PyMOL Python script that loads the backbone (N, CA, C, O; Angstrom):
from pymol import cmd

cmd.read_pdbstr("""\
ATOM      1  N   MET A   1      33.586 -29.841 -23.694  1.00  0.00           N
ATOM      2  CA  MET A   1      32.764 -28.823 -24.320  1.00  0.00           C
ATOM      3  C   MET A   1      31.284 -29.115 -24.099  1.00  0.00           C
ATOM      4  O   MET A   1      30.821 -30.248 -24.234  1.00  0.00           O
ATOM      5  N   PRO A   2      30.528 -28.009 -23.741  1.00  0.00           N
ATOM      6  CA  PRO A   2      29.116 -28.169 -23.617  1.00  0.00           C
ATOM      7  C   PRO A   2      28.420 -28.543 -24.960  1.00  0.00           C
ATOM      8  O   PRO A   2      28.885 -28.178 -26.040  1.00  0.00           O
ATOM      9  N   ARG A   3      27.313 -29.268 -24.848  1.00  0.00           N
ATOM     10  CA  ARG A   3      26.534 -29.622 -26.036  1.00  0.00           C
ATOM     11  C   ARG A   3      25.171 -29.978 -25.616  1.00  0.00           C
ATOM     12  O   ARG A   3      24.904 -30.162 -24.428  1.00  0.00           O
ATOM     13  N   ILE A   4      24.303 -30.080 -26.554  1.00  0.00           N
ATOM     14  CA  ILE A   4      22.903 -30.510 -26.240  1.00  0.00           C
ATOM     15  C   ILE A   4      22.646 -31.751 -27.081  1.00  0.00           C
ATOM     16  O   ILE A   4      23.329 -32.064 -28.056  1.00  0.00           O
ATOM     17  N   GLU A   5      21.546 -32.465 -26.592  1.00  0.00           N
ATOM     18  CA  GLU A   5      21.064 -33.577 -27.370  1.00  0.00           C
ATOM     19  C   GLU A   5      19.561 -33.440 -27.490  1.00  0.00           C
ATOM     20  O   GLU A   5      18.856 -33.321 -26.488  1.00  0.00           O
ATOM     21  N   VAL A   6      19.080 -33.456 -28.706  1.00  0.00           N
ATOM     22  CA  VAL A   6      17.656 -33.401 -28.922  1.00  0.00           C
ATOM     23  C   VAL A   6      17.100 -34.792 -28.991  1.00  0.00           C
ATOM     24  O   VAL A   6      17.512 -35.564 -29.857  1.00  0.00           O
ATOM     25  N   ILE A   7      16.162 -35.161 -28.103  1.00  0.00           N
ATOM     26  CA  ILE A   7      15.514 -36.464 -28.101  1.00  0.00           C
ATOM     27  C   ILE A   7      14.443 -36.420 -29.123  1.00  0.00           C
ATOM     28  O   ILE A   7      13.315 -35.994 -28.874  1.00  0.00           O
ATOM     29  N   LYS A   8      14.824 -36.876 -30.298  1.00  0.00           N
ATOM     30  CA  LYS A   8      13.993 -36.686 -31.526  1.00  0.00           C
ATOM     31  C   LYS A   8      12.610 -37.331 -31.406  1.00  0.00           C
ATOM     32  O   LYS A   8      11.642 -36.802 -31.951  1.00  0.00           O
ATOM     33  N   GLU A   9      12.502 -38.452 -30.709  1.00  0.00           N
ATOM     34  CA  GLU A   9      11.175 -39.053 -30.555  1.00  0.00           C
ATOM     35  C   GLU A   9      10.277 -38.326 -29.589  1.00  0.00           C
ATOM     36  O   GLU A   9       9.073 -38.581 -29.584  1.00  0.00           O
ATOM     37  N   SER A  10      10.770 -37.479 -28.809  1.00  0.00           N
ATOM     38  CA  SER A  10       9.942 -36.692 -27.841  1.00  0.00           C
ATOM     39  C   SER A  10       9.633 -35.271 -28.386  1.00  0.00           C
ATOM     40  O   SER A  10       8.710 -34.603 -27.921  1.00  0.00           O
ATOM     41  N   CYS A  11      10.433 -34.832 -29.387  1.00  0.00           N
ATOM     42  CA  CYS A  11      10.260 -33.459 -29.878  1.00  0.00           C
ATOM     43  C   CYS A  11       9.062 -33.374 -30.774  1.00  0.00           C
ATOM     44  O   CYS A  11       8.911 -34.172 -31.698  1.00  0.00           O
ATOM     45  N   LYS A  12       8.175 -32.377 -30.500  1.00  0.00           N
ATOM     46  CA  LYS A  12       7.026 -32.150 -31.342  1.00  0.00           C
ATOM     47  C   LYS A  12       7.224 -31.044 -32.377  1.00  0.00           C
ATOM     48  O   LYS A  12       6.312 -30.682 -33.120  1.00  0.00           O
ATOM     49  N   GLY A  13       8.417 -30.536 -32.394  1.00  0.00           N
ATOM     50  CA  GLY A  13       8.723 -29.480 -33.406  1.00  0.00           C
ATOM     51  C   GLY A  13       8.014 -28.144 -33.178  1.00  0.00           C
ATOM     52  O   GLY A  13       7.664 -27.432 -34.118  1.00  0.00           O
ATOM     53  N   CYS A  14       7.816 -27.831 -31.889  1.00  0.00           N
ATOM     54  CA  CYS A  14       7.104 -26.582 -31.585  1.00  0.00           C
ATOM     55  C   CYS A  14       8.024 -25.345 -31.871  1.00  0.00           C
ATOM     56  O   CYS A  14       7.528 -24.231 -32.038  1.00  0.00           O
ATOM     57  N   GLN A  15       9.318 -25.556 -31.922  1.00  0.00           N
ATOM     58  CA  GLN A  15      10.284 -24.526 -32.270  1.00  0.00           C
ATOM     59  C   GLN A  15      10.500 -23.487 -31.212  1.00  0.00           C
ATOM     60  O   GLN A  15      11.116 -22.459 -31.493  1.00  0.00           O
ATOM     61  N   LEU A  16      10.022 -23.703 -30.004  1.00  0.00           N
ATOM     62  CA  LEU A  16      10.199 -22.641 -28.990  1.00  0.00           C
ATOM     63  C   LEU A  16      11.728 -22.554 -28.600  1.00  0.00           C
ATOM     64  O   LEU A  16      12.187 -21.525 -28.103  1.00  0.00           O
ATOM     65  N   CYS A  17      12.442 -23.592 -28.825  1.00  0.00           N
ATOM     66  CA  CYS A  17      13.909 -23.608 -28.527  1.00  0.00           C
ATOM     67  C   CYS A  17      14.736 -22.865 -29.543  1.00  0.00           C
ATOM     68  O   CYS A  17      15.858 -22.441 -29.267  1.00  0.00           O
ATOM     69  N   VAL A  18      14.162 -22.711 -30.734  1.00  0.00           N
ATOM     70  CA  VAL A  18      15.022 -22.115 -31.823  1.00  0.00           C
ATOM     71  C   VAL A  18      15.331 -20.655 -31.451  1.00  0.00           C
ATOM     72  O   VAL A  18      16.514 -20.317 -31.415  1.00  0.00           O
ATOM     73  N   PRO A  19      14.397 -19.790 -31.178  1.00  0.00           N
ATOM     74  CA  PRO A  19      14.822 -18.419 -30.811  1.00  0.00           C
ATOM     75  C   PRO A  19      15.436 -18.352 -29.350  1.00  0.00           C
ATOM     76  O   PRO A  19      16.071 -17.357 -29.002  1.00  0.00           O
ATOM     77  N   ALA A  20      15.246 -19.372 -28.547  1.00  0.00           N
ATOM     78  CA  ALA A  20      15.823 -19.353 -27.203  1.00  0.00           C
ATOM     79  C   ALA A  20      17.342 -19.439 -27.232  1.00  0.00           C
ATOM     80  O   ALA A  20      18.020 -18.895 -26.361  1.00  0.00           O
ATOM     81  N   CYS A  21      17.872 -20.127 -28.243  1.00  0.00           N
ATOM     82  CA  CYS A  21      19.343 -20.343 -28.267  1.00  0.00           C
ATOM     83  C   CYS A  21      20.038 -19.017 -28.706  1.00  0.00           C
ATOM     84  O   CYS A  21      19.790 -18.505 -29.798  1.00  0.00           O
ATOM     85  N   PRO A  22      20.915 -18.482 -27.817  1.00  0.00           N
ATOM     86  CA  PRO A  22      21.544 -17.197 -28.136  1.00  0.00           C
ATOM     87  C   PRO A  22      22.575 -17.250 -29.255  1.00  0.00           C
ATOM     88  O   PRO A  22      22.999 -16.224 -29.788  1.00  0.00           O
ATOM     89  N   HIS A  23      22.968 -18.481 -29.597  1.00  0.00           N
ATOM     90  CA  HIS A  23      23.970 -18.682 -30.709  1.00  0.00           C
ATOM     91  C   HIS A  23      23.401 -19.260 -31.940  1.00  0.00           C
ATOM     92  O   HIS A  23      24.134 -19.496 -32.900  1.00  0.00           O
ATOM     93  N   GLY A  24      22.075 -19.515 -31.969  1.00  0.00           N
ATOM     94  CA  GLY A  24      21.430 -20.028 -33.206  1.00  0.00           C
ATOM     95  C   GLY A  24      21.871 -21.427 -33.530  1.00  0.00           C
ATOM     96  O   GLY A  24      22.093 -21.740 -34.700  1.00  0.00           O
ATOM     97  N   LEU A  25      22.011 -22.296 -32.523  1.00  0.00           N
ATOM     98  CA  LEU A  25      22.493 -23.607 -32.742  1.00  0.00           C
ATOM     99  C   LEU A  25      21.428 -24.675 -32.882  1.00  0.00           C
ATOM    100  O   LEU A  25      21.693 -25.812 -33.274  1.00  0.00           O
ATOM    101  N   VAL A  26      20.138 -24.244 -32.528  1.00  0.00           N
ATOM    102  CA  VAL A  26      19.027 -25.145 -32.661  1.00  0.00           C
ATOM    103  C   VAL A  26      18.252 -24.679 -33.966  1.00  0.00           C
ATOM    104  O   VAL A  26      17.883 -23.513 -34.112  1.00  0.00           O
ATOM    105  N   LEU A  27      18.050 -25.609 -34.838  1.00  0.00           N
ATOM    106  CA  LEU A  27      17.489 -25.251 -36.121  1.00  0.00           C
ATOM    107  C   LEU A  27      16.276 -26.138 -36.403  1.00  0.00           C
ATOM    108  O   LEU A  27      16.218 -27.278 -35.940  1.00  0.00           O
ATOM    109  N   PHE A  28      15.287 -25.606 -37.179  1.00  0.00           N
ATOM    110  CA  PHE A  28      14.138 -26.341 -37.675  1.00  0.00           C
ATOM    111  C   PHE A  28      14.413 -26.567 -39.149  1.00  0.00           C
ATOM    112  O   PHE A  28      14.370 -25.646 -39.965  1.00  0.00           O
ATOM    113  N   THR A  29      14.695 -27.820 -39.461  1.00  0.00           N
ATOM    114  CA  THR A  29      15.178 -28.118 -40.856  1.00  0.00           C
ATOM    115  C   THR A  29      14.202 -28.983 -41.671  1.00  0.00           C
ATOM    116  O   THR A  29      14.319 -29.018 -42.896  1.00  0.00           O
ATOM    117  N   LYS A  30      13.300 -29.642 -41.076  1.00  0.00           N
ATOM    118  CA  LYS A  30      12.310 -30.520 -41.749  1.00  0.00           C
ATOM    119  C   LYS A  30      13.078 -31.562 -42.588  1.00  0.00           C
ATOM    120  O   LYS A  30      12.719 -31.816 -43.738  1.00  0.00           O
ATOM    121  N   THR A  31      14.109 -32.146 -42.024  1.00  0.00           N
ATOM    122  CA  THR A  31      14.879 -33.192 -42.703  1.00  0.00           C
ATOM    123  C   THR A  31      14.347 -34.568 -42.438  1.00  0.00           C
ATOM    124  O   THR A  31      14.442 -35.423 -43.319  1.00  0.00           O
ATOM    125  N   GLU A  32      13.798 -34.835 -41.290  1.00  0.00           N
ATOM    126  CA  GLU A  32      13.301 -36.153 -40.959  1.00  0.00           C
ATOM    127  C   GLU A  32      12.090 -36.034 -40.080  1.00  0.00           C
ATOM    128  O   GLU A  32      11.903 -35.047 -39.369  1.00  0.00           O
ATOM    129  N   ILE A  33      11.223 -37.121 -40.145  1.00  0.00           N
ATOM    130  CA  ILE A  33      10.004 -37.141 -39.367  1.00  0.00           C
ATOM    131  C   ILE A  33      10.159 -38.183 -38.287  1.00  0.00           C
ATOM    132  O   ILE A  33      10.641 -39.279 -38.576  1.00  0.00           O
ATOM    133  N   ASN A  34       9.770 -37.893 -37.036  1.00  0.00           N
ATOM    134  CA  ASN A  34       9.886 -38.892 -35.968  1.00  0.00           C
ATOM    135  C   ASN A  34       8.677 -39.838 -36.060  1.00  0.00           C
ATOM    136  O   ASN A  34       7.832 -39.738 -36.949  1.00  0.00           O
ATOM    137  N   GLN A  35       8.647 -40.763 -35.085  1.00  0.00           N
ATOM    138  CA  GLN A  35       7.560 -41.777 -35.030  1.00  0.00           C
ATOM    139  C   GLN A  35       6.207 -41.200 -34.747  1.00  0.00           C
ATOM    140  O   GLN A  35       5.192 -41.822 -35.058  1.00  0.00           O
ATOM    141  N   MET A  36       6.164 -39.998 -34.151  1.00  0.00           N
ATOM    142  CA  MET A  36       4.902 -39.384 -33.936  1.00  0.00           C
ATOM    143  C   MET A  36       4.379 -38.501 -35.155  1.00  0.00           C
ATOM    144  O   MET A  36       3.283 -37.942 -35.113  1.00  0.00           O
ATOM    145  N   GLY A  37       5.192 -38.421 -36.180  1.00  0.00           N
ATOM    146  CA  GLY A  37       4.827 -37.670 -37.309  1.00  0.00           C
ATOM    147  C   GLY A  37       5.197 -36.196 -37.255  1.00  0.00           C
ATOM    148  O   GLY A  37       4.658 -35.388 -38.012  1.00  0.00           O
ATOM    149  N   TYR A  38       6.133 -35.837 -36.343  1.00  0.00           N
ATOM    150  CA  TYR A  38       6.566 -34.424 -36.230  1.00  0.00           C
ATOM    151  C   TYR A  38       7.969 -34.288 -36.776  1.00  0.00           C
ATOM    152  O   TYR A  38       8.711 -35.270 -36.818  1.00  0.00           O
ATOM    153  N   TYR A  39       8.357 -33.071 -37.205  1.00  0.00           N
ATOM    154  CA  TYR A  39       9.643 -32.707 -37.605  1.00  0.00           C
ATOM    155  C   TYR A  39      10.425 -32.211 -36.389  1.00  0.00           C
ATOM    156  O   TYR A  39      10.205 -31.070 -35.981  1.00  0.00           O
ATOM    157  N   PRO A  40      11.336 -33.004 -35.775  1.00  0.00           N
ATOM    158  CA  PRO A  40      12.093 -32.501 -34.666  1.00  0.00           C
ATOM    159  C   PRO A  40      13.146 -31.465 -35.042  1.00  0.00           C
ATOM    160  O   PRO A  40      13.593 -31.420 -36.188  1.00  0.00           O
ATOM    161  N   VAL A  41      13.532 -30.653 -34.105  1.00  0.00           N
ATOM    162  CA  VAL A  41      14.600 -29.656 -34.362  1.00  0.00           C
ATOM    163  C   VAL A  41      15.922 -30.409 -34.328  1.00  0.00           C
ATOM    164  O   VAL A  41      16.006 -31.558 -33.896  1.00  0.00           O
ATOM    165  N   GLU A  42      16.959 -29.707 -34.807  1.00  0.00           N
ATOM    166  CA  GLU A  42      18.250 -30.264 -34.877  1.00  0.00           C
ATOM    167  C   GLU A  42      19.268 -29.326 -34.231  1.00  0.00           C
ATOM    168  O   GLU A  42      19.163 -28.102 -34.314  1.00  0.00           O
ATOM    169  N   TYR A  43      20.241 -29.937 -33.594  1.00  0.00           N
ATOM    170  CA  TYR A  43      21.381 -29.222 -32.933  1.00  0.00           C
ATOM    171  C   TYR A  43      22.509 -29.221 -33.912  1.00  0.00           C
ATOM    172  O   TYR A  43      22.972 -30.293 -34.300  1.00  0.00           O
ATOM    173  N   VAL A  44      23.007 -28.002 -34.362  1.00  0.00           N
ATOM    174  CA  VAL A  44      24.063 -27.938 -35.239  1.00  0.00           C
ATOM    175  C   VAL A  44      25.148 -26.921 -34.677  1.00  0.00           C
ATOM    176  O   VAL A  44      24.892 -25.722 -34.575  1.00  0.00           O
ATOM    177  N   ASP A  45      26.302 -27.437 -34.340  1.00  0.00           N
ATOM    178  CA  ASP A  45      27.293 -26.676 -33.731  1.00  0.00           C
ATOM    179  C   ASP A  45      28.710 -27.040 -34.194  1.00  0.00           C
ATOM    180  O   ASP A  45      29.494 -27.557 -33.398  1.00  0.00           O
ATOM    181  N   PRO A  46      29.048 -26.788 -35.438  1.00  0.00           N
ATOM    182  CA  PRO A  46      30.361 -27.177 -35.962  1.00  0.00           C
ATOM    183  C   PRO A  46      31.515 -26.388 -35.370  1.00  0.00           C
ATOM    184  O   PRO A  46      32.660 -26.831 -35.459  1.00  0.00           O
ATOM    185  N   GLU A  47      31.262 -25.270 -34.786  1.00  0.00           N
ATOM    186  CA  GLU A  47      32.305 -24.354 -34.245  1.00  0.00           C
ATOM    187  C   GLU A  47      32.410 -24.425 -32.755  1.00  0.00           C
ATOM    188  O   GLU A  47      33.141 -23.629 -32.166  1.00  0.00           O
ATOM    189  N   ASP A  48      31.692 -25.372 -32.082  1.00  0.00           N
ATOM    190  CA  ASP A  48      31.684 -25.510 -30.650  1.00  0.00           C
ATOM    191  C   ASP A  48      31.353 -24.187 -29.940  1.00  0.00           C
ATOM    192  O   ASP A  48      32.121 -23.756 -29.079  1.00  0.00           O
ATOM    193  N   LYS A  49      30.241 -23.538 -30.274  1.00  0.00           N
ATOM    194  CA  LYS A  49      29.811 -22.305 -29.701  1.00  0.00           C
ATOM    195  C   LYS A  49      28.885 -22.510 -28.530  1.00  0.00           C
ATOM    196  O   LYS A  49      28.634 -21.564 -27.784  1.00  0.00           O
ATOM    197  N   CYS A  50      28.373 -23.690 -28.338  1.00  0.00           N
ATOM    198  CA  CYS A  50      27.448 -23.986 -27.223  1.00  0.00           C
ATOM    199  C   CYS A  50      28.111 -23.649 -25.856  1.00  0.00           C
ATOM    200  O   CYS A  50      29.244 -24.048 -25.588  1.00  0.00           O
ATOM    201  N   THR A  51      27.391 -22.927 -25.032  1.00  0.00           N
ATOM    202  CA  THR A  51      27.966 -22.534 -23.712  1.00  0.00           C
ATOM    203  C   THR A  51      27.256 -23.362 -22.595  1.00  0.00           C
ATOM    204  O   THR A  51      27.624 -23.262 -21.424  1.00  0.00           O
ATOM    205  N   GLY A  52      26.245 -24.171 -22.968  1.00  0.00           N
ATOM    206  CA  GLY A  52      25.576 -24.935 -21.978  1.00  0.00           C
ATOM    207  C   GLY A  52      24.643 -24.093 -21.143  1.00  0.00           C
ATOM    208  O   GLY A  52      24.403 -24.409 -19.978  1.00  0.00           O
ATOM    209  N   CYS A  53      24.101 -23.008 -21.723  1.00  0.00           N
ATOM    210  CA  CYS A  53      23.245 -22.066 -20.912  1.00  0.00           C
ATOM    211  C   CYS A  53      21.887 -22.688 -20.511  1.00  0.00           C
ATOM    212  O   CYS A  53      21.233 -22.222 -19.579  1.00  0.00           O
ATOM    213  N   MET A  54      21.493 -23.718 -21.214  1.00  0.00           N
ATOM    214  CA  MET A  54      20.245 -24.461 -20.810  1.00  0.00           C
ATOM    215  C   MET A  54      18.953 -23.784 -21.237  1.00  0.00           C
ATOM    216  O   MET A  54      17.882 -24.327 -20.965  1.00  0.00           O
ATOM    217  N   LEU A  55      18.996 -22.584 -21.916  1.00  0.00           N
ATOM    218  CA  LEU A  55      17.834 -21.922 -22.250  1.00  0.00           C
ATOM    219  C   LEU A  55      16.954 -22.777 -23.152  1.00  0.00           C
ATOM    220  O   LEU A  55      15.735 -22.749 -22.984  1.00  0.00           O
ATOM    221  N   CYS A  56      17.482 -23.508 -24.065  1.00  0.00           N
ATOM    222  CA  CYS A  56      16.699 -24.375 -24.990  1.00  0.00           C
ATOM    223  C   CYS A  56      15.969 -25.458 -24.180  1.00  0.00           C
ATOM    224  O   CYS A  56      14.804 -25.750 -24.451  1.00  0.00           O
ATOM    225  N   ALA A  57      16.656 -26.060 -23.178  1.00  0.00           N
ATOM    226  CA  ALA A  57      16.053 -27.096 -22.404  1.00  0.00           C
ATOM    227  C   ALA A  57      15.001 -26.613 -21.479  1.00  0.00           C
ATOM    228  O   ALA A  57      13.998 -27.289 -21.251  1.00  0.00           O
ATOM    229  N   ILE A  58      15.226 -25.391 -20.912  1.00  0.00           N
ATOM    230  CA  ILE A  58      14.307 -24.801 -20.014  1.00  0.00           C
ATOM    231  C   ILE A  58      12.961 -24.475 -20.669  1.00  0.00           C
ATOM    232  O   ILE A  58      11.901 -24.688 -20.080  1.00  0.00           O
ATOM    233  N   ILE A  59      13.023 -23.961 -21.886  1.00  0.00           N
ATOM    234  CA  ILE A  59      11.782 -23.582 -22.620  1.00  0.00           C
ATOM    235  C   ILE A  59      11.069 -24.771 -23.275  1.00  0.00           C
ATOM    236  O   ILE A  59       9.928 -24.616 -23.710  1.00  0.00           O
ATOM    237  N   CYS A  60      11.684 -25.927 -23.360  1.00  0.00           N
ATOM    238  CA  CYS A  60      11.083 -27.050 -24.027  1.00  0.00           C
ATOM    239  C   CYS A  60       9.941 -27.691 -23.244  1.00  0.00           C
ATOM    240  O   CYS A  60      10.181 -28.270 -22.184  1.00  0.00           O
ATOM    241  N   PRO A  61       8.710 -27.604 -23.734  1.00  0.00           N
ATOM    242  CA  PRO A  61       7.543 -28.126 -22.953  1.00  0.00           C
ATOM    243  C   PRO A  61       7.525 -29.601 -22.933  1.00  0.00           C
ATOM    244  O   PRO A  61       6.811 -30.170 -22.107  1.00  0.00           O
ATOM    245  N   ASP A  62       8.260 -30.287 -23.785  1.00  0.00           N
ATOM    246  CA  ASP A  62       8.202 -31.781 -23.890  1.00  0.00           C
ATOM    247  C   ASP A  62       9.508 -32.435 -23.258  1.00  0.00           C
ATOM    248  O   ASP A  62       9.725 -33.645 -23.339  1.00  0.00           O
ATOM    249  N   VAL A  63      10.298 -31.605 -22.670  1.00  0.00           N
ATOM    250  CA  VAL A  63      11.534 -32.160 -22.027  1.00  0.00           C
ATOM    251  C   VAL A  63      12.303 -32.992 -23.000  1.00  0.00           C
ATOM    252  O   VAL A  63      12.731 -34.102 -22.683  1.00  0.00           O
ATOM    253  N   ALA A  64      12.495 -32.434 -24.261  1.00  0.00           N
ATOM    254  CA  ALA A  64      13.063 -33.242 -25.323  1.00  0.00           C
ATOM    255  C   ALA A  64      14.543 -32.829 -25.575  1.00  0.00           C
ATOM    256  O   ALA A  64      15.142 -33.289 -26.547  1.00  0.00           O
ATOM    257  N   ILE A  65      15.156 -31.938 -24.680  1.00  0.00           N
ATOM    258  CA  ILE A  65      16.469 -31.540 -24.865  1.00  0.00           C
ATOM    259  C   ILE A  65      17.262 -31.773 -23.625  1.00  0.00           C
ATOM    260  O   ILE A  65      16.863 -31.363 -22.535  1.00  0.00           O
ATOM    261  N   ARG A  66      18.418 -32.449 -23.780  1.00  0.00           N
ATOM    262  CA  ARG A  66      19.356 -32.673 -22.670  1.00  0.00           C
ATOM    263  C   ARG A  66      20.562 -31.814 -22.883  1.00  0.00           C
ATOM    264  O   ARG A  66      21.013 -31.683 -24.021  1.00  0.00           O
ATOM    265  N   VAL A  67      21.122 -31.209 -21.833  1.00  0.00           N
ATOM    266  CA  VAL A  67      22.284 -30.413 -21.916  1.00  0.00           C
ATOM    267  C   VAL A  67      23.437 -31.077 -21.156  1.00  0.00           C
ATOM    268  O   VAL A  67      23.291 -31.506 -20.011  1.00  0.00           O
ATOM    269  N   TYR A  68      24.568 -31.143 -21.821  1.00  0.00           N
ATOM    270  CA  TYR A  68      25.750 -31.715 -21.274  1.00  0.00           C
ATOM    271  C   TYR A  68      26.834 -30.652 -21.122  1.00  0.00           C
ATOM    272  O   TYR A  68      27.155 -29.946 -22.078  1.00  0.00           O
ATOM    273  N   LYS A  69      27.372 -30.545 -19.970  1.00  0.00           N
ATOM    274  CA  LYS A  69      28.430 -29.547 -19.735  1.00  0.00           C
ATOM    275  C   LYS A  69      29.700 -30.221 -19.520  1.00  0.00           C
ATOM    276  O   LYS A  69      30.719 -29.564 -19.305  1.00  0.00           O
TER     277      LYS A  69
END
""", "prot")
cmd.dss("prot")
cmd.show_as("cartoon", "prot")
cmd.util.cbc("prot")
cmd.orient("prot")
């Protein structure tokens, strides 16, 4: 099953990936702060809806998202 991994220490919480995900699987939750003082986004996919389209990774300016197919 495709999935993504958010590299939390590289994510600056710009949220560009949130609207880029066609299934709404990338969320900005403000639950934890990384070492740089930013709130990273979170990947939430309990129903395995990720298709591995890579739109989130393509739009990420910090290359903080890895896609696994």
